[in-house]
Residue, then its C-alpha position, 0 to 999 in steps of 0.5 A: m502636156n508637151d510644149d509643142r503639142m497644139a491645143n484647139e477649141v473643139e465642141l464639147a459635144s464632139l468628145d467621145l467619153r468611152y474611157q470616163g469609167f477609167r478615171l476616179k471621180a472626186p466630187a469635192l475636188e470637182e466642186r472646187l474645179l467648177a468654181a475655178i473654171a467659172q472664174r478663169g475658164i479652162e486653163e489646161p486643155l483636155e486630152g484624147v486621141d483623134l480617130p478616123a471618121a466613121p466609114s463613108a456611105a460609099q465605103a459601106g455600100l450605101p448611097a452617099a449623103p452630101e453632109a457626110a463629106g469631110a466628116p471630122p475625126r472622132r475625138v476620144l477623151l482620155n484626160g480631162f473628164k472633170r473639166w468636161r463635166c464642169a464645162r457641161k454644168l457651165r454650158l460651155a459650147t467649146v473647150p481647149y483640146s489637144s491630141l495625144g496620138p493617132d490611135e487609142a493605144a498610142g494615146i494611152l501609152s502617152l498618158l501613162k508615160s507622163s502619169n505623174n504630171r497628170s496625177l494618174s492614181l495607181l487604180e487608173q494606171a491599172a485600168f489603162i494597162a489592163e485595156l492595153r493588155a486585153a483590148r489592144g493585144m499588148n503583152v506585159a513585156a511590150i507594155a513595159a518596154e513602151l513605158s520604160r518600166s519593169k515587167s514587175w511594175v506592169s504585172m503588179r498593176l494587172g494583178l491589182w486590176a484582176e483581183m477586183s470584181p467589176k462591181v467593186r471597180e464600179q464603186l471605187f471609180r464612181g467615188a462611192f467607196p473610199v479608195y484608201s480603204y480598199m487599197y490599205l484595208l480590204r486588200q490586207f484582209m485578203r492577204m492576211n486573213g484569207i478573205k475571198a474576193e466574193q466577201i470583199e465585193e459583198f462588203v463593198l456593195a453593202v457600205s458604198g454610197q453611205g458617205l462613210s469616213v475611212r475610220e468608219v469603213e475600217q470599223l465596219a470591216h473588222g466587224f463584218f469579217r471578224g464579228p458574228e453573223s448577226f453583225r454581218e446581217e445588219i450591214r447587209k441590210g444597210n442598217l449601218a448606224l446600229p453596228l457603228a454604235r456597237l463598235r464605238a461602245v467596244p473599248q479600244s485595243p490595249d495598244g490603242c492602234s488600228e491594224f494598219e498602224r500596228v503593221l507600220l509600227g512592225d515595219l519600223e521595228v524590223l527596219a531598225k533591227y536590220m539597220q543595226r545588223v547591216m551596220g555591224k556586219s559591214q564592219e567585218q571586212n575580213k569576212l566580205t571578200s568574194r568577188a560575187f559578194h562585191a558585185q551584188c552588194h554594189l548593185l543593191s547598195a546603189g539601189i538603196l542609196s538612190r532612195s535614201r534622200a526620199f526615204f529619210h525625208t519621209l521618215r523625218q516627216l513621220h517623226d515630226r508629225n508624231g512628235q506634234a500629236 
C-alpha cells in the first residue's frame, strides 16, 4: 500500500465480496492469520474501490425515502478476503480499509501493478486480467500498457484462464485441488500427451476435496490418464484408496524420478550443452563480423546478463539442496 493512501475504519458488513472468487483460499495460512489477528488485530488495511451509491429514489422515478439521503458509497473488496473472514470469525464490527481507485477497473489495475507486494499468484493475476478483458472491455494492448508489461505477459495469463473450465477454476480457487498439481502436472499432460480439457476436468472433480498430497495427485493422474479403464472407473467413483494402494505396490521407474523431475533434468542437460556451445563459438571472433549480428547479440546478451544473478542464485540453491539430500 502507498504511504499516502489513507486507511479508514469501515463496517465489516459494508464490504461487497463480489471478487472473493478471484482469490485463492489457503486454509492453513488463514488459520495462522486468525491467531495473529486475535492477538494483534488487523495490521494491514483491506483494499477495494468505492463505487457511487445506488441511484436515489428520485433518480429511479420513485418516492424519495428520508433514510436514503447521503447514502454511503458501495465498497467493493479486492484485497484482504482472508482478513475479512478472520474478522467475521472474531466478530469484529469494523476493519481498516483503504481505496485503490474510483472504479473497479482502476482498482484492479492498481492491484495488479503492485501484485508482488500483495502476493498475487499467477492464477489470481489471470482472473483479474480476464475480468478487465471480458467485463471492462480492455484489449490486450491496453492492459499491457496500463501495467507496463508486454503483450505476451498479458496473453499468457489470458490463455491460462481460457484453458480452465469454470468447474476446474472453482476447485482451484476454493483450495479443493492443489494449484501446484494443476500448473506443473496436469498442464504438462495437456501439452505433451494431448489430454483434452474435458478429461482434465473429470479428473479434477473426481479427486478434489479429498485432502490428497501433491505426490498422491501425481500418482493418481498417471494412472488415470495412462492406465486401464478399470483404474479410471475406480477414481470416478471416488474409491481412491484402492488405486493409491495399487500404485504404491508398483515398482518405481528405473531412474526413480517423477515426470516433473525428469523434465527438469532434461532442461539442465540442454542448458549445459548450450552453455558449452556458446562459450566455444564466442571465441571465433573472425566469424562474428556482421553489424546485424553485433546488434542482435548485444540485445540478447544484455537480457541474459540481466537475469544472471537471479539465475545463478537459483542454481546454487538447487545444487546445495540436492547435495544435502
